[in-house]
N, C-alpha and C positions, 0 to 999 in steps of 0.2 A: 627240602623244597622240591616239588614235582616239576614236570617238564616245563620248559620255557614257553611263553606265548608265541615265540617265533615258530613259524611253520603251520600255524593254525589257518584255516580257511578265512580269507579276508573278504569283507564286503566291498564290491566294486566302488571306486571313488565316485562321490556324488549321490549315491543311493543311501538313504538313511537306514541304519541298522535298527533292530528291534529296540535296543536300549535308547537309541536316538528318539524313537517314537515315544518311549516312556517319558523321557525328559521333556519332549515337546508337549505332551499331554499334561504333565505336571505344571509346566509354565503357563499353559492356557488356563488351567484351573486356578492358578494364582492370579492371573489377569482378571478372570471372571469374578473371583472373590473380591478383588479391589473394586470392580464395578458394582458388585452387590452392596458393598459398604456405601458407595456413593449414592446408589438408588435408595437405600434405606434412609440415609440422612436427608435426601431430597424429599422422600415421602413424609418424614417427620417435619421438615420445614414447611411443606405445603399444608400439612394439617394444622400447624400453629398459625400460619397466615390465614387459612380459611376461618379458624375460630375467631381471630381478631377482626376479620372483615364482618363477621356476623355479630361482633361484640359479645362473644361468649367467653366464659372463663377458660383459660388454657391449662388449668391445674390437672385435668384428667387427660390431656392430649397424649402425653407420653404413655400412659397406661393403655389408652385406646390403640395407639400405633403398635405398641408391644403385642397386644392381643391379635391385631391384624396380621402382623408379621408372623407370629407364632402359628396362627391358623393356616396362613397361606403356605408356609414352609413345612408344616406338620412337625413342629418342634415345640418344646416347652416355652412358656413365657420367660422363664429364667434365661434360657439360651437365646431367645429373641432379644431380651434386654442386654445381654452380653454383646450381641452383634451391634445393637444400637450404640452402646457405650464406646466400643472400639471404633466403630465407624465415625462417630462424632469426634473422637480424639484425633483420628487420622485426618479427617477433612478440615478440622478447625485448628487444631494445635500443632499437628506434625504433618503438614502437607508434603514435605520432602519424603517422608516415609511412605505415604500413599503413592506418590509418583514412582518411587523405586519398586513398589509392589506392582504397580500397573505396567512396569517394564519387565516384570518377573526377575528383577535383580535380587529380590529377597522373597521369602515365602510368607504365606499367611501367618504361620507360627512365629516367624521372626518379627512380624509387625505387631502381633499381640504381646510378645515379650517386651518389645520396646515401649509400647503403651503402658503396660503394667509397671515397668521399671521407672520410666520418666514421670509417671503420675504420682510417684511417691515423693518427688522433690518439689520444693517450694519455688525454686528458680531454675528454669530450663532455658539455656542459651542456645543460639543457633549453632555455635561451635560444639556444644555437647551433643546436639542432635546429629550433627555431621560425624562426630566421633563414633557414636553407637551405630550409625547407619553404615559407616565404613567397615566396622567389625561384622555387622550382619551380612554384608555382601561377601565376606571372606569365610566366615565360620559356619559349620553345621549348627543346627538348633541347640544340641546339648552343650557343646563348648560355649556357644554364644550366650545361653541362659546364665552360665556361670560367670562369663565375662561381664554381662549386664549387672549381675549382683555385685561384682567387685566395683564397678563404676558407681552404682548407687551408694554403696558403702563409702566409697571415697568422697562423694559429694556430701555425705552426711557426717563426715568425720568431725566437723567443727563442734557439734553438740554431743559427740559420742560419750565423753567422760561424764557429763552431767546426766545424760539419759541412762547410762549404765548404773551410776550411783543410785538414781531413783528406782530403777528396776530391781536392783539387788535388795532393796528394802522390802520388796514384796515376795521374797523367796519363801517357799513353804512346802510341806508334804501333806498330802491328804489321801484318804481312802474313800472311793466311791463304790457303791454296791453294784455288782454285776448280776448275772443270771447263772443258774445251775451250780450254785455254791461257789462262784468265782467273784472276784472284786478287782478294781483298778487301784493300784498304788501309784500315785503321781507325785513326782518331785519337781518343783519349779526352781531350777538352780542356774547359776552363771553358766554360760554355754561352754566355757573351757572345761570346767569340772564335769559337766554332763557328757561331753564327748570323750573325756578321759575314762569315765566310768563305763561307758558303752564299749570303748576300746578294750578295757581290761576284761569285761564279761566275754567279749568275742574271742580274745586271745586264750582265755581259760577254756571256753567251750570247744575251741579247735583241738585241744589236747585230749578231749574225752572220747575220741573216736575208738570204737572197738567193733568187732564183728557182730556181737550180740546186742549192741546198743542201737535201737531203732528210733531214738529221739531225733527230731529235726533240730537244726541250729537254733531256731527260736526257742524251742523247748529247753535245750541245754542252757542257753543264756538265762532263761527264766529260773531254772533250777539253781544255777550258780549264784544268781542274784539273791535268791532266798537263802541259800546256804551261808553266803558271806554275811548277810545282815543278821540272820538268826544265831549263827554260831560264832561269828566274829573271827573265824580262823579257817585255814584251808587244810587242816590235818586229814579230813575225810577225802580229800582229792588225791589223785595220783601224784607221784613226785614231780612229774613233768609240769603239773599245773600249779605247783606251789611257788610262791615268790614272784609270780608274774605281776608286773606293775604296768600302769598305762603309759603309753608313749604318745606325746602330742608334739607336732612340729610347730615351732614358733619362729616366724620370719620377721626379723627386725632390722631395718636399715640402720647402719652404724651411726650416721649423723642424727637420726631420730633418737636413738638410745642415748647419745652423748649430749646433744644440745636441746632436744625437745622439738626441733623443727624438722620438717620433711614428711614423707609418707607415713601413714600409720602402720603399727605392727599388725601382723596378720597371723591368725591361728587356722591351720588346716581344718576345713569343714565348718568353721565358725565365722570367719571374716575379721574385720578390724576390732582391736581391743584397745582400751585406754592405755596411755603411755605408762602410768604408774603400775598397772597390772603387767605390762610387758617387761618392765624393769624387774619386777618381782620374780617373774618366771625365768628371765635370763640369768638371775642369780641363784636359781633353785638347784636342787640336787639332781642326780641322774633321773632319767625318765622324760626329760624334755630335750628334744633335738633342736639346738639353737643354731640357726644358720644366719650369721651376721654377714651383711654384704660389705666385707672388709677382709683383708688377708689374715683371718684368724681361724679359719675352719680347719686347716691342716688335714684335710681328707685325702686319702689315697685315691687318685682318679684312675689308676690302672695297675693291674698285676700281670699284664701281658698274657703270655702262654704258661706262666708258672702254675696257675691253678684254675680249675673250671669254676668253682663256686666263688662268687664275689665276697670279699670281706664285708662284715656287717655295716661299716660306715659307708662303703661304696654302695651297697644295696639301699641304704636309707637315702643317700644323696640322689641316686637315680630315680627312686620312687618320689622323692620330694620334688625333683625337677619336673617330672611328668604330671604328677598329681592324679592322672587317670590312665586307663588303658590307652595305648598309643595307636589303636586302630581308628579308622575314619569314623567320627561321630560317636564313639563308644564313651559312656560315662561311668563305667565301673571304677571305683577308687583303686589307686595303685597298690594299696596295702592288701587288696584282695586278688591281686594279679600274680602271674608267674613273671619272673625276671628272665627275659629272653635274650640270647645272643643274636643280634641281627644277622651277622655273618656267622653261621653255625660253627661251634667249637670244633667239630669234626672236619670242617672244611677250612680250618686255619684261622677262625675268628679269635679275637682276643677278649679277655675279661677286662674291659675298660669302659669308662663312662660313655665314650663315643660309639660303643658297640653293644650297649645294653639298653633295654627299654622294657617297661612293664606291659604285658599283654594278658588280657583275661584268658581263661582256659579255652573258651570257644574260639577266639581270634588267634590264639597261639596254635591251636590245632589246625585252623584254616590256613595259617601262614605256611605250615610245613606239609600240608596234604592237599593243596589246591594249586591252581595256576596263578594265584596272586603272587606278585613279585614285590619284595620289600628291600629298600636301600636306605642306609643311614646317611643323613645329611648333616651339615655343620649345626652346632648348637643343640644337638639332641633330637632334631626333627627326623621323621621317617617319611620316605616317599613310597607310597603304595601304588602299584600299577595293576589295574584290574585285568581279568581275562579278556575284556572287551577293549583294552588298550587305554582306558582312561586313567589319568594320573591324579592322585590326591596327596597333598602335602599336609602332614599332621605335625604341628609344632607342640612342644611341651608348654605347659602353662607358666613355667618359670625358667630363668636362665641361671646357669652356674656362673658366678662372678668370675671375670677374667681380670687378672691384676698385672700391671706393667710397672717397670721401674723408670723413673724420669731419667732421660739421658744426662750424662755429665755436662755441667756447664760452668761458667765462671763462678768463683766463690761469692757468697752473698755480701762480703765486705771487702 
């Protein structure tokens, strides 16, 4: 870590810094965007009212207003229609969200994520709107988008098993002609298997680096894909690439697994899966990292100063806990990140779950070669302090279960 922010020239109290002006300008842009939505909806309402006063059909009013907005703002009609749709949702269905946007408590992007997510649901309660709005006020857009997806998945769990069974019946593989002698090979598969296949292709492709290999990662994955399907074996691959199998993290609350009641099982990168599928995966062979929220994991949480490199199970658990790079707003998956000692090993840091966090290569480098300061907080969170003195708390997407023993009491009989 480079020099501390202490000792840097400070802006006199009461005078906005340049970063303060950036934030204020962004807040004003958000407020103006909220007013733009309100004005577009008012324009739309006025056009409908005018058509009705003149006893004219209103069927073409939306298209007329869309063209009017597109021409005035110098955007496409598709973009204008998007503004109209989001504006109508905010003003009519989710006024609390529009009010938060008008106060710059959330950004325009947060508002559109909320509209897109809630509009997928048949029943949206005031409590649900309040829940997502609270998250929007707390989280950057990337983590919030993922949190919104989890909430939508949660609300749709009731019909998950039936919908999945119907969808599985439509699985297929097809070839579509491309250009320049190419073609698209498309497989419509259950998401668990699809992510496992992609994970194995990536893992094998990573072993094929050499000084004279100029292929991109995508090209390597495509070549591995073809080799495996055509040859059915990996004999042509280097020894380090053979025997690689997919790893998919399946998170199952123990009560759900045992009783069938409770939150749905989750697969990383996929979302909720039917209970029967979760039970099948939790009884499967190696390749599935099963994290039961019950004292069954047996994972080593620390090796202290005994070794620098974390054991494999500790690496998997820390990556599972974070799910993403632990820099503010970063969305790079944890399995593509470096595992960083928050307190550097050479400065006395331990190899323990509370001192390890995944950081993408860019943010890992920034942490060690800039004036950003990073501190570990309870529960796996990281506190980032910027060179300007602003503090950002990044929480992991999951918690490692903490187990306690009931205190001794009188005998039950």
